[in-house]
N, C-alpha and C positions, 0 to 999 in steps of 0.2 A: 583499081583500088584508090580511093582518095588519099591525098597527101596529108601530112600533119607535121607539127614542129615540137621538138623537145630540146631541152637545154640542161646544163648543170654547171656548177661553179666549183673549181678546186682552188684552194688557197695554197699556192706553191711555196710561199714563205714558211708556212706552218706545216706543210705536208699533210693537209687534212681537207675534208670538204668544207666549203663556206656555208655555214648554217645561218639561217635567218636573213639572207640577202634578198632585197626586193628586186624583182625583174618586171619591167613593163614592156609590153609588145605594142608596136604601132604599125599600121598599114600606111604606106606612103603613096599618095596620088598627086602627081605634079608637085606643087609646093606645099600641099597640105599633109598633115600628119594626124591620123585618127587612132586614138587609143582603143585597143580591142581586147587587151587582157592585162592582168596584173597578178603576179604570184610571188610567194615567198619560198625560198629554198628550205628543204627539210634537213634532217640530221645527216643525210647523205649528200647534201649540196645540190639536190635535184628538186624539181617541183613535183607535187604529188600526182600530177597527171600532165598530159601534153599541154604546153602553153597555148598551142593552137590545135584544137582537136580536128579530127577528120571532117566533121560536119561543117566546120567554119573555114576549111582550106580554100584558098583561091590563088591562082597564079598572080604574082605581083612582086612589088618591092616592100620589104618589111624592115623594121628597126627594133632590135632589142636594146633596152637601156638598163644596164646593171647599176644599182645604187651602191657602188663600191665604196664611196666615201663614208656613207652611213655605217656600213659594215666595218670598215677600218677604224672609224672612231670608236665603235663599240669595243674593239679589241685594245683600245688605248693608244692607237697610232695617230696621235694628234699633237705630238710635241712641237712640230713645225707646221705653222699654218701659213698659207693654205696647204692642204694636202696636195701632193703631186697628182693623184688620181681622185676624181670625185665621181660624177656620172660617166659611165663608159658606154657609149653608143656603138652598136655594130649594125651597119646597114647592109642588107643582102637581098638577093632575088631568089624567088622560088618559082620554078616553071614546070617542073615535072610533077606528076601525080605520084609522089614518092615521100618517104619519111626523110625529113631534114632534122639533123641534130647539130646544134650550134653551141658548143661549150665555151666556157671562159676559164682560162688559166690565169689566176690573179696573184699579184704581189703588190706591196705598197708603191713600187716604182716601175711596174711594167705589167703587161698582160699580153696574151696571145689567144687566138681562136682559130678554128678550122671547121670544115664541114665533116662531121663525124658520121658514124653509122648507128 
């Protein structure tokens, strides 16, 4: 079975899904970075489909870039400029023909991620 990639974003400061947050996916090859997908989170903080579907899966290094700053500014968290977090990049490898789930737990002053299921 081919692999694929999903993600979602939870706003841990508000205890809610992060709606309307732009996520860009890049494939990394050496020093180059190729944009291969861009999605916006829905009301559940997820993308409406896999950010990298099965048909496009390839073993390699990838980077998800979460536009956290734009999201936080929309919430009115811009009293102190610049924001502590703006674009949040997460670089990771995918080697197995498996489902990869890379979520982001976000607050204005920190974030965490993990390989989910």
